[in-house]
C-alpha positions in Angstrom: 90.7 117.4 102.3 90.2 120.0 104.9 90.9 119.2 108.6 87.2 119.8 109.4 86.2 117.0 107.1 88.1 114.3 108.9 86.1 112.0 111.3 88.0 109.8 113.6 86.5 106.2 113.9 86.1 104.7 117.3 88.6 101.9 116.5 91.4 104.5 116.1 90.5 106.3 119.3 90.5 102.9 121.1 93.9 102.1 119.6 95.4 105.4 120.9 94.1 104.5 124.4 95.8 101.1 124.4 97.6 100.4 127.7 100.4 98.9 125.6 101.5 102.3 124.5 104.3 104.1 126.4 103.3 107.4 128.1 106.0 109.2 126.1 104.3 108.2 122.9 100.9 109.3 124.1 102.3 112.7 124.9 103.1 113.2 121.2 99.7 112.3 119.9 98.1 115.7 120.0 100.8 117.8 118.4 101.2 115.1 115.7 97.4 115.0 115.2 97.8 111.3 114.8 94.2 110.3 115.2 93.1 112.6 112.3 96.1 111.7 110.2 95.5 107.9 110.3 91.8 108.6 109.7 92.6 110.6 106.6 94.6 107.6 105.3 91.7 105.3 106.1 93.6 102.9 108.2 91.3 100.0 109.1 91.2 96.8 111.1 92.5 93.7 109.3 94.8 95.6 106.9 98.4 94.7 106.0 100.5 97.8 106.4 104.2 98.7 106.2 105.6 101.5 108.4 108.7 102.4 106.4 111.7 103.6 108.4 109.7 103.0 111.5 112.6 104.1 113.8 111.5 103.6 117.4 108.0 102.4 116.4 105.8 105.3 117.5 103.5 104.8 114.4 103.9 101.1 114.2 102.7 100.5 117.7 99.5 102.5 116.9 98.9 100.7 113.6 99.3 97.3 115.4 96.4 98.2 117.7 94.3 99.4 114.8 94.7 96.4 112.5 94.2 93.9 115.3 94.7 90.2 115.3 93.5 89.8 111.7 95.9 92.3 110.3 99.7 92.7 110.2 102.1 95.6 110.5 105.6 95.4 109.0 107.9 97.8 110.8 110.9 98.3 108.5 114.2 99.9 109.3 117.5 99.9 107.4 120.7 98.4 108.6 122.3 101.8 108.7 119.6 103.1 111.2 120.1 100.0 113.4 123.8 100.9 113.4 123.1 104.5 114.3 121.1 103.3 117.4 123.6 100.5 118.1 121.0 97.9 117.7 118.8 99.4 120.5 115.7 100.2 118.5 112.8 99.0 120.8 110.5 97.3 118.3 111.7 93.7 118.9 111.5 94.2 122.7 108.0 95.8 122.3 106.9 92.7 120.2 108.2 90.3 122.9 106.8 92.3 125.9 103.3 92.4 124.5 103.3 89.1 122.6 102.3 90.8 119.3 102.1 88.3 116.6 100.8 90.9 114.2 103.8 93.2 114.4 106.8 92.1 112.3 110.3 93.6 112.6 111.9 94.0 109.2 115.5 95.0 108.5 115.9 95.8 104.8 117.1 98.6 102.5 114.4 100.8 101.0 115.4 100.0 97.5 115.0 96.3 98.2 111.9 96.0 100.4 109.5 93.2 99.8 106.9 91.5 102.0 105.4 88.0 102.1 101.9 89.4 101.1 100.5 92.3 99.2 100.0 95.4 101.3 96.9 97.5 101.7 99.0 100.5 102.7 102.6 101.8 103.2 103.6 104.9 105.1 106.5 107.3 104.9 106.2 109.6 108.0 108.9 112.4 107.9 111.6 110.4 106.3 111.4 111.0 102.6 113.8 113.9 103.0 116.2 111.5 104.8 116.2 109.2 101.8 117.7 112.1 99.8 120.7 112.9 101.9 121.6 109.3 102.8 121.8 108.5 99.1 118.9 106.1 98.7 118.1 105.4 95.1 114.6 106.9 95.2 113.5 105.6 91.8 114.1 102.0 93.0 112.6 102.8 96.4 109.4 104.1 95.0 109.1 101.3 92.5 109.7 98.8 95.3 106.9 100.4 97.4 104.6 100.4 94.4 105.3 96.7 93.8 104.6 95.8 97.5 101.1 97.3 97.4 97.9 95.8 96.1 96.4 97.5 93.1 94.7 100.6 94.6 96.8 100.3 97.8 97.6 103.5 99.6 101.1 105.1 99.9 100.8 107.9 102.5 103.6 110.5 102.7 104.1 113.2 105.3 107.1 115.5 105.3 108.4 119.0 106.0 108.0 121.4 103.1 110.5 123.9 101.9 110.3 127.0 99.7 109.2 126.7 96.1 112.2 125.9 93.8 114.3 124.4 96.6 113.6 120.8 95.6 115.9 118.4 97.5 118.6 121.0 98.2 117.7 121.4 101.9 117.1 117.8 102.7 120.2 117.5 104.8 120.8 121.0 106.2 117.1 121.7 107.1 115.5 118.3 106.9 113.0 119.6 104.4 112.1 118.5 100.8 109.8 120.3 98.5 106.3 118.9 98.0 106.3 119.3 94.2 109.5 117.3 94.0 108.1 114.4 96.1 104.9 114.3 94.1 106.9 114.2 90.8 109.2 111.4 92.0 106.4 109.2 93.4 104.0 109.6 90.5 106.9 108.7 88.2 106.9 105.3 89.8 103.3 104.7 88.8 101.4 106.2 91.7 98.5 108.6 91.4 98.0 111.4 93.9 94.4 111.0 94.9 94.1 113.3 97.9 96.0 115.6 100.3 95.2 117.3 103.6 96.1 120.6 105.2 96.0 118.8 108.6 99.7 119.7 109.4 100.0 122.8 107.3 101.4 126.0 108.9 101.4 129.0 106.6 103.4 130.9 109.2 106.4 128.7 108.8 109.0 130.7 106.8 110.4 127.3 105.6 114.0 128.5 105.9 114.9 127.0 109.3 116.0 123.6 110.5 112.9 121.7 111.6 114.6 121.2 115.0 115.0 124.9 115.6 113.2 125.9 118.8 111.1 128.5 116.9 109.6 126.0 114.6 110.0 122.5 116.2 106.8 120.4 115.9 105.2 123.4 114.0 106.9 123.1 110.5 104.7 123.3 107.5 104.1 119.7 106.5 102.3 118.2 103.5 100.1 115.1 103.8 99.8 113.2 100.6 97.7 110.2 99.7 98.8 108.2 96.7 97.2 105.1 95.1 99.1 102.3 93.5 
């Protein structure tokens, strides 16, 4: 799907304008094109969604506003990530501060994730490459995600692309993983690639630099993939 074909529903615009959201998060919305991104993935009120490796909760906080009181968002992080941040990830405090019954903090390993109800969608935003270098069993991970979704549920994946033929070889050094490799691994778990968007594509990215390099930070060539369970 081309960027020009994406229409942002009012409920997503309203979610982004929520007074609950920190100013620092709002400042990231434009460069991340988050309104168009979540519209492409057809996120809707009332859905049950998992934000996988949610980190500090930038995406989870938006999803919570979109799904509303009738929906639920499971913000998953691994024990290793909690250790890295010394237990200071802000999701539990965010839940308590705003009294959010529809945002659930989940600590679990990716290979073992499960949820108390079938999901409409699960999202991997810029972490698939991390699952490579931290040693996650990606076959088990993708199977677990597939099992967590309803039939026809959506698995949305966004990550930093690398040069053809590089596969997973630059996952740690450059924080990039090749699109073709990701598609092959996820479809092997039973998913079907049903759509993709050029929303975050950048043909001027040489794809040979660390994504945090000043010359390319926030401008790396990213693929946006929509899979169906």
